[in-house]
C-alpha positions in Angstrom: 15.9 10.0 -11.7 12.4 11.1 -12.4 9.7 9.8 -14.8 6.5 11.4 -15.9 3.5 9.2 -16.7 0.3 10.7 -18.2 -2.0 8.8 -15.7 0.3 8.7 -12.7 2.0 12.1 -12.8 5.6 12.7 -11.7 7.4 9.7 -10.2 10.9 9.3 -8.7 12.9 6.1 -8.5 13.8 4.7 -5.1 13.5 0.9 -5.0 10.7 1.3 -7.5 8.8 4.3 -9.0 7.4 6.4 -6.1 5.2 9.3 -5.4 3.4 10.7 -2.3 -0.2 9.7 -1.6 -2.7 10.9 1.0 -4.8 8.4 2.9 -7.6 9.0 5.4 -8.0 6.0 7.7 -10.5 6.2 10.6 -10.5 10.0 10.3 -6.8 10.2 10.6 -4.8 11.6 7.6 -1.5 10.1 6.5 0.9 10.9 3.7 2.5 7.7 2.5 4.6 6.5 -0.4 2.9 4.9 -3.3 5.4 2.5 -4.9 5.2 0.8 -8.3 7.5 -2.2 -8.1 10.4 -2.0 -10.7 13.7 -3.7 -10.8 15.6 -0.7 -12.3 15.2 2.9 -13.5 15.1 1.5 -17.1 11.7 -0.1 -16.5 8.4 1.8 -16.7 5.3 1.2 -14.7 3.4 -1.7 -16.1 -0.2 -1.5 -17.6 -1.4 -3.8 -14.8 0.1 -1.4 -12.1 -1.6 1.6 -13.9 -5.0 -0.2 -13.9 -4.7 -1.1 -10.3 -3.7 2.4 -9.3 -6.7 3.8 -11.2 -9.0 1.3 -9.4 -7.6 2.4 -6.1 -8.0 6.1 -6.9 -11.6 5.6 -8.1 -12.5 3.6 -5.0 -10.1 5.2 -2.5 -12.7 5.9 0.2 -14.0 2.3 0.0 -10.5 0.9 0.2 -9.7 3.1 3.2 -12.7 1.7 5.0 -11.7 -1.8 4.0 -8.2 -1.2 5.4 -9.5 0.0 8.8 -12.0 -2.8 9.1 -9.6 -5.6 8.3 -6.7 -4.1 10.4 -9.1 -3.9 13.4 -10.3 -7.5 12.9 -6.7 -8.7 12.6 -5.5 -6.9 15.7 -8.4 -8.2 17.8 -8.1 -11.7 16.6 -4.4 -11.6 17.3 -4.8 -10.3 20.8 -3.4 -6.8 20.0 -6.4 -4.5 20.8 -4.2 -1.6 21.9 -1.4 -1.7 19.4 -0.5 1.0 16.9 -0.1 0.4 13.2 1.1 3.3 10.9 0.6 3.1 7.1 3.8 3.6 5.2 3.6 2.3 1.7 1.0 1.4 -0.8 2.8 -1.2 -3.0 1.7 -2.1 -6.5 3.4 -5.2 -7.7 4.2 -5.6 -11.4 1.2 -8.0 -11.9 -1.2 -5.4 -10.5 -1.7 -6.9 -7.0 -1.5 -4.2 -4.4 -1.4 -3.9 -0.6 -0.7 -1.4 2.2 2.5 -2.0 4.3 2.3 -0.7 7.9 4.8 -0.4 10.7 3.4 -1.8 13.9 4.5 -1.7 17.6 3.7 -5.4 18.3 5.9 -6.7 15.5 8.6 -4.2 14.7 10.7 -6.6 12.7 8.0 -7.9 10.3 5.3 -5.2 10.2 1.9 -5.8 8.8 0.4 -5.8 5.3 -3.2 -5.5 4.2 -3.3 -7.1 0.7 -6.1 -5.2 -0.9 -6.2 -6.6 -4.4 -6.9 -9.2 -5.8 -8.2 -10.5 -2.5 -8.1 -9.1 1.0 -5.5 -10.8 3.3 -3.8 -9.5 6.4 -0.6 -10.7 8.0 3.1 -10.1 8.3 4.6 -8.3 5.3 6.4 -11.4 4.1 3.0 -12.8 2.8 3.1 -10.0 0.2 6.7 -9.1 -0.4 
């Protein structure tokens, strides 16, 4: 099922409303899934999710730098200076909080999240999901 939103464009439902999004982190380009959390196809994207998405888009370059800086700090503080983390999903929760989910080779089971808004936190994905 698809859904068109005036601000977000065309969305498809797959465990939430999704669309592709380009990111540039440390001069490396990624195409990830942007996911707006929803329990069913009958729900629309919340106003809080739309506001957070607009904030991200307006300050995308700033947030990309913030992601790289905080991921690097997290890796070095956790003793993983040579690990690889790959961005996969920018998740917007129903209340507007958002974070970037990454697959990583040092914790395949849990992955890593960089919570971007409302405050920056980095840890295993369970802290955000």
